[in-house]
C-alpha positions as CSV (number, residue, x, y, z in Angstrom):
1,M,133.4,124.4,125.7
2,D,131.7,122.9,122.6
3,V,130.5,126.1,121.0
4,R,128.4,124.4,118.4
5,R,126.5,122.4,121.0
6,L,125.9,125.6,122.9
7,V,124.5,127.3,119.8
8,V,122.2,124.4,119.0
9,G,121.0,124.3,122.5
10,L,120.2,128.0,122.5
11,L,118.4,127.7,119.2
12,A,116.3,124.8,120.5
13,G,115.0,127.0,123.3
14,A,114.8,130.3,121.6
15,A,114.4,130.4,117.8
16,G,114.6,134.3,117.8
17,I,118.3,134.3,118.3
18,A,119.1,132.5,115.0
19,A,121.3,135.3,113.8
20,L,123.5,135.1,116.9
21,A,123.6,131.4,116.6
22,G,124.7,131.5,113.0
23,A,127.4,134.0,113.8
24,L,128.8,131.9,116.7
25,A,128.7,128.7,114.6
26,R,130.6,130.3,111.8
27,W,133.1,131.7,114.4
28,A,133.5,128.1,115.6
29,G,134.4,127.1,112.1
30,T,131.6,124.6,111.8
31,G,129.1,126.3,109.5
32,P,125.5,127.4,110.3
33,V,123.3,125.4,112.6
34,T,120.6,123.5,110.6
35,A,117.0,123.1,111.5
36,A,117.6,119.3,111.7
37,E,120.2,119.9,114.4
38,V,117.8,122.1,116.3
39,L,115.1,119.4,116.1
40,A,117.6,116.7,117.2
41,T,118.6,118.7,120.3
42,R,115.0,119.3,121.3
43,L,114.1,115.6,121.0
44,E,117.2,114.5,122.9
45,A,116.3,117.0,125.6
46,A,112.8,115.5,125.7
47,G,114.1,112.0,126.3
48,D,114.6,110.5,122.8
49,R,117.5,108.1,122.3
50,S,119.8,108.1,119.3
51,L,121.4,105.5,117.1
52,A,124.1,106.4,114.6
53,G,125.6,104.7,111.6
54,G,127.3,106.0,108.4
55,P,125.9,109.5,107.6
56,F,122.6,108.8,109.6
57,V,121.4,109.5,113.1
58,V,118.1,107.9,114.1
59,L,116.3,109.5,117.0
60,Y,113.6,107.4,118.6
61,P,111.3,107.5,121.6
62,P,111.4,105.0,124.5
63,G,110.2,101.5,123.4
64,Q,111.3,101.9,119.8
65,A,114.9,100.6,119.9
66,E,114.1,97.6,117.6
67,A,112.4,99.9,115.1
68,A,115.4,102.3,115.1
69,R,117.8,99.4,114.4
70,V,115.7,98.2,111.5
71,V,115.4,101.7,110.1
72,L,119.1,102.3,110.3
73,A,119.8,99.0,108.6
74,E,117.5,99.9,105.8
75,L,119.1,103.3,105.4
76,L,122.6,101.8,105.3
77,H,121.5,99.2,102.8
78,D,119.7,101.6,100.4
79,Y,122.1,104.5,100.5
80,P,124.8,103.2,98.2
81,A,122.4,102.2,95.5
82,E,120.4,105.4,95.6
83,A,123.5,107.6,95.7
84,A,124.8,105.7,92.6
85,D,121.5,106.2,90.8
86,L,121.4,109.9,91.4
87,G,125.1,110.7,91.4
88,A,124.5,112.3,94.8
89,R,125.9,112.1,98.3
90,L,124.8,113.4,101.7
91,G,127.0,116.3,102.6
92,R,126.3,116.2,106.3
93,R,124.5,114.0,108.8
94,L,121.0,113.1,108.0
95,Y,118.7,113.0,111.0
96,V,115.9,110.5,110.9
97,V,113.2,110.9,113.6
98,L,110.8,108.1,114.7
99,Y,107.5,109.2,116.1
100,P,105.2,106.9,118.2
101,S,102.3,107.2,115.7
102,T,101.3,108.6,112.3
103,A,99.2,111.3,114.2
104,D,102.3,112.3,116.2
105,L,104.3,112.6,113.0
106,D,101.7,114.7,111.2
107,R,101.1,117.0,114.2
108,T,104.7,117.8,114.8
109,A,105.2,118.5,111.1
110,G,102.3,120.9,111.2
111,L,100.0,118.7,109.2
112,S,96.5,117.3,109.8
113,P,96.6,114.0,111.8
114,A,94.0,112.8,109.3
115,Q,96.6,112.6,106.6
116,D,98.0,109.4,108.3
117,D,101.5,109.8,106.9
118,I,103.9,107.1,107.6
119,G,106.9,109.1,106.4
120,L,108.0,112.5,105.0
121,Y,111.1,114.5,104.3
122,D,111.4,118.1,105.2
123,A,114.2,120.6,105.8
124,G,117.0,118.0,106.0
125,T,115.1,115.6,108.2
126,I,113.3,112.3,107.5
127,R,110.4,111.8,109.8
128,L,108.9,108.3,110.1
129,A,106.0,106.8,112.1
130,A,106.9,103.9,114.2
131,P,106.3,100.7,112.1
132,T,104.2,99.1,114.8
133,S,101.8,102.0,114.7
134,W,100.7,101.2,111.1
135,I,101.7,97.6,110.5
136,R,99.2,95.4,112.2
137,V,100.7,92.0,111.5
138,R,103.5,90.4,113.4
139,P,106.3,90.1,112.7
140,W,106.2,93.6,111.2
141,Q,109.7,93.7,109.8
142,P,109.0,91.9,106.4
143,V,106.1,94.3,105.7
144,F,108.2,97.3,106.6
145,A,110.9,96.1,104.2
146,R,108.4,95.8,101.3
147,E,106.1,98.8,102.0
148,G,108.0,101.1,104.4
149,P,108.9,104.6,103.4
150,V,112.7,104.5,103.9
151,A,113.8,104.2,100.3
152,H,111.2,106.9,99.2
153,E,112.2,109.4,101.8
154,L,115.9,108.8,101.3
155,G,115.4,109.5,97.6
156,H,113.9,112.9,98.5
157,A,116.9,113.6,100.9
158,L,119.5,112.8,98.3
159,L,117.9,114.8,95.5
160,D,117.6,117.8,97.9
161,A,121.2,117.4,99.0
162,A,122.3,117.6,95.4
163,A,119.9,120.0,93.8
164,H,118.5,122.0,96.7
165,G,115.0,122.2,95.5
166,N,115.9,123.2,91.9
167,Y,113.2,120.9,90.4
168,P,109.4,120.7,90.1
169,A,107.3,118.7,92.6
170,W,106.5,116.0,90.0
171,F,110.2,115.3,89.5
172,N,110.8,115.3,93.3
173,E,108.0,112.7,93.9
174,G,108.9,110.8,90.7
175,V,112.5,110.3,91.7
176,A,111.5,109.2,95.3
177,Q,109.1,106.7,93.9
178,Y,111.6,105.5,91.3
179,E,114.1,104.7,94.1
180,D,111.4,103.0,96.1
181,W,110.4,100.9,93.1
182,R,114.0,100.0,92.2
183,L,114.8,98.8,95.7
184,T,111.5,97.3,97.0
185,G,109.3,96.9,93.9
186,F,106.6,99.1,95.5
187,V,104.3,101.1,93.3
188,W,101.3,103.0,94.6
189,L,98.4,101.5,92.6
190,T,94.7,102.3,93.1
191,P,91.6,101.6,91.0
192,H,91.7,105.3,89.9
193,N,95.3,105.9,88.9
194,R,95.5,103.8,85.8
195,L,97.6,105.4,83.0
196,D,94.9,104.6,80.4
197,G,92.4,107.0,82.1
198,P,92.3,110.8,82.4
199,L,95.8,112.3,82.9
200,Y,97.0,115.6,84.3
201,S,99.0,117.8,82.0
202,I,102.7,118.3,82.9
203,Q,101.9,122.0,83.5
204,R,99.4,121.1,86.2
205,L,101.9,118.6,87.7
206,T,104.4,121.4,87.8
207,T,102.4,124.2,89.1
208,A,99.8,122.5,91.4
209,F,101.0,119.0,92.2
210,Y,100.0,118.8,95.8
211,D,96.7,120.5,95.2
212,L,95.5,118.2,92.5
213,P,92.3,116.4,93.5
214,D,93.5,112.9,92.7
215,Q,96.9,112.5,94.4
216,S,97.3,108.9,93.5
217,R,97.0,109.7,89.9
218,A,99.5,112.6,90.2
219,Y,102.0,110.4,92.0
220,R,101.5,107.6,89.4
221,Q,102.2,110.0,86.6
222,A,105.3,111.4,88.3
223,L,106.8,107.9,88.6
224,A,105.9,107.0,85.1
225,L,107.5,110.2,83.7
226,V,110.8,109.5,85.6
227,R,110.8,105.9,84.5
228,F,110.2,107.2,80.9
229,L,113.3,109.5,81.2
230,V,115.4,106.6,82.5
231,A,114.2,104.3,79.7
232,R,115.0,107.0,77.2
233,G,118.4,108.2,78.4
234,G,119.6,105.4,80.7
235,P,120.8,105.7,84.2
236,Q,123.5,108.1,83.1
237,G,120.8,110.4,81.8
238,L,119.2,110.7,85.2
239,R,122.6,111.4,86.8
240,A,123.4,114.0,84.2
241,L,120.1,115.8,84.8
242,V,120.6,115.8,88.6
243,A,124.2,117.1,88.0
244,A,122.9,119.9,85.9
245,L,120.4,120.8,88.6
246,E,123.1,120.7,91.1
247,R,125.0,123.3,89.1
248,G,122.0,125.6,89.3
249,V,120.8,125.1,85.7
250,P,117.0,125.7,85.7
251,F,115.0,122.5,85.4
252,D,113.5,123.2,81.9
253,R,116.9,124.0,80.5
254,A,118.6,121.0,82.1
255,L,115.8,118.7,80.8
256,E,116.4,120.1,77.2
257,H,120.1,119.9,77.5
258,V,120.2,116.2,78.7
259,Y,117.2,114.8,76.8
260,G,116.6,117.3,74.0
261,L,113.0,117.8,75.3
262,S,111.1,120.7,76.7
263,P,108.5,119.8,79.4
264,R,105.7,119.9,76.7
265,A,107.7,117.8,74.4
266,L,108.4,115.3,77.2
267,E,104.7,115.1,77.9
268,A,103.9,114.5,74.2
269,A,106.6,111.8,73.8
270,W,105.5,110.1,77.0
271,R,101.8,110.1,76.1
272,A,102.7,108.8,72.6
273,S,104.6,105.9,74.3
274,L,101.5,105.0,76.3
275,A,99.6,104.1,73.2
276,G,102.1,101.2,72.5
277,R,102.7,100.5,76.2
278,G,106.3,99.7,75.4
279,A,109.2,99.9,77.8
280,L,109.4,103.7,77.3
281,A,105.9,104.2,78.7
282,G,107.3,104.0,82.2
283,G,104.1,102.9,83.9
């Protein structure tokens, strides 16, 4: 009997026996069952198909086989470059779930369907809305390659795999956008998120990132700050920062160790660079 499969199946049907499942999984020598494995079992039981390659398993509903193939190809293409940028590797399989629409994605993630998300990363799982649900032109594949969320969400997954949440939200979103920009050239630009307008303090970006009223501005600043760090310390600096976070060094101490900057000093240096709009500005 595949004990791990049994444990995952039990968890999928009855979340209240998590302690028993964990004990059985450890007894089986395979480690604790993850939330991603529970989700995967539920989706497969509900009729989803799966497509595996490298460290990735793409779960998709009927009618989305082509989308699953494209998503897997993007993941396999982006993974080596992003892993090298961050000095991080996925330690176990990463499940990627395709949903029929943005509303389905948000609803199953416990969010308002009005958010219209096309992708998100949560608890070891990448969730994506089917490309045909938000890309209206055909063929949709070129648009997905330029504007899709795969590179962004993979950046979140790799940072989480290495540092396990030991970083502020602005760094999390900045790194994900940095990887997206590096691989696709995409930057979220709006008429309201110019860097020569009002800016949030790094304290607000740290303590209230997702509650800030202008999310486009918060995200733009997060990307600019990470690009500033890379311009200042090179790719090796970013890898060194992630490595320190992986060792459990608190973010502020790791930042000072690698770059010689406290968060307030980082903000001051970055704002000063904006005046000259040189390479260090990161915008």
